[in-house]
N, C-alpha and C positions, 0 to 999 in steps of 0.2 A: 084346548085346555083353558079353563077360566083362570086369568091371571090375577083377578081381584079376589081377595079373601072375604068370603061371605060373612064371617063373623067378626069383621072389623068394628061394626058399631057395638057389638057385645064386648069386645076387648076395650073400647073406649069407656064403655059404662063401668066395667070392672076396675079400670084404672081411676076413674073418678070416685068410685066407692072406697078404694084403698086410700086415696088422697084425703077423703073425707074422715075415714077412720084414724089416719095418722094425725090429722088436725085435732080430732077428739082426744087422742092420747096425749098430745102436747098441752091441750087445755087442762086436762085432768091433772097432769103433772104440775102445771102452774098452780092449780087449786091446792095441791098438797103442799107446795112451798108457802103459799099464803097462810094455810092452816098451821103449819109449823111456825111460821113467824108470829102468828097470833098467840100461840102456845107460849112462846118465849116472852112476849109482852105481858101476858097474864101472870106468868111466873114471877116476873120482876115486880109487877104491881102488888102481887100477894106477899112477896118477900118485904117489900117497902112498908106495907101497912101492918106494922106490929100491933098486938093487942095492948091497949093502954093498961098500965099498972096502977094508975091513980086517976082520980077525977070522980065525977058524980056518976051515979049509977046509970043515968040516961045516956051519958056520953060513952060509957063502956059498952052499954047495949048496942048503941048506934055503931061503934067500931066493930063489935062482933058481927053485926049484921052486914056491915061493908065487907068484912073479911069472908064471910060466907058467900056473898055475892061474887066476890073475886074467885073464890074457889069453885063456884058453879060455873063461872065463865071459863076458868081454866079447864074444867071437866069438859064443857061444850067444845072448846078448842081441840082437846085431845080426841073427842068423838068425831069432830070434823076431819081431823087428819085420818083417822081410821076409815071413815066413809070415803074420803078422797082416794086413799090407797086401794081400797076395794074397787071403787069405780075405775080406777086406773087399770087394775088387773083385768077387768072386764073389757075395757077399751082396747087394751093390748091384745087380748084373745080375738077380739073382733078385727083388729088390724091384721092378725096373723091369718084368720080365715079369709079376709078379703084378698090378702096377698096370694094365698093358695088358689083362690078362685080366678084371680088375674093371671097367675102363672099357668093355670090349665089351659086357658084360652090362648095364652101367649105361646105355649108349646105347640098348639095347633097351627098357629100362624107361622111358627118357624118351619114346621113340617110342609106347610103349604108353599112357603118360599123356597124350601129345598127341592120340592117337587117341581116347581116352575124352573128353578135353575137346571135340574137334570133334564127337563123337557127342552129348554133352550140349547143345552149342550148337545142333545141328541139331533135337534134340527140343524144345528150348525154342522155337525158331523155328516149328516145326511146330505147337506148342500155341498160339503167338500167332496164327498164321494160322487155325487152327480157331476160336479166340475171335472173331477179326475177322469170319470168315464167319458165325459164329452170330449175332453182334450185328447184322450187315447183314441177315440174314434175319429177325431179330426186329424190326428197324425197319421192314423192308419189310411185315411182317404188320401192324404198327401204322399204316402209311401214312406213314412218315417216312423221308426220304432220309438215311441215316447220315453221308454225307460232307458234304452241304451244309446239313443240318438244315432241310430243306423238307418241306412236306407234299406227299404224292404224290397225294392226292385233294382237289382244291380245293373240290368241292361239300360235303364233309364238314368239312373243317378249314381251308380257305383255302389260298392259295398264298403262297410266299415265306418268308422267314426270320421269326424271332420279332419282330424289330424292324419288319419290313414289315407283319406282321399287326397289330401294336400300333397303327401309324400308320393302317392302314385302319379299324380299329375306332374310333380316335379321330375320323377324318373322318366316319364314319357317324353317330357320336353328335352331332357338331356339326351335321350337315345335319338330323337329326331335331329337334334343339333350335331350329334356324332356322325350321322350318315351324310351330312352335307360335306362337299369337298372344301378343303382348307386352302385358302389363297393367301399369299403374302401381300398384305395391303401396301407394302413399300414398293411393289412392282406393278404399276398400272398396266404395263404392256401385257403381262401374264394374264391378268384378270380380263382384258379386252380380248385376247386370243381365245381364252376359254369360253367366253360368251359367244364369239363368233363361231367357234367350233360346234357349240350347242345349237345355234340358229341355222347354220348352213350346211352342217355335215351330212345329214341324211339326203338332201337334194343333190349334192355333188355325187354321192354314191349311187344315186338313181340314174344320173345322166348317162354313164357308159352302158348300162343295161338297156336304156332306150335306144341308144345308137346302135348297139349290137342287134337288137331285135329288127331295127329298120333295115340293116344291111343284109341280115338273113332273108328277110322277105324279099328283098331285091334280087338276091341271088336265085331264089326259087322261081321268081317270075321269068328270069332270063333262061333258066334251064327248061322251063316249060315251053317257051317260045322256040 
């Protein structure tokens, strides 16, 4: 399985387009604020330039022309605010479209990452299963049940778990110890006599039989003569 996402360059390009659209929206909103500030200035200028009530006709005409110019500037400022707001709406829509396109590729990247994760989990589980099978085969070759930890060959290794085998060995040792003769360690003469009886007893029993056989053979020879 290919671990690299093939559309990674496309995702980077979509993110760059979204960043550019976001920057355009921020700039357009800044233009709206500038246009609104210009409108406020033009309103203050127009309010401060009242029409003259007295003076020469030329002065009054000039004052009226100046007020018309300020009114035209105020109108242009309002128009700039409207255009900036319309442009901002367009930029916001472009930003939303860029975000949708980026999100579409990003979802593909997330699906690919999830597929890679599932693949890695499957590979790890397969490796664990192979290790378990290998360990079971190794234990079977050694004569050990890997699940219950019991010996498969009771003639070689005994049956049961380690605790059971230890109990059986302890019972066998106790039975062998019970069959041995008990001696009083405080009486060394008794111990020495028992050892001498075990070493020389059978030979002494054999001596009368040998002597009897020799005497019987001697008697037969005499009768034959």
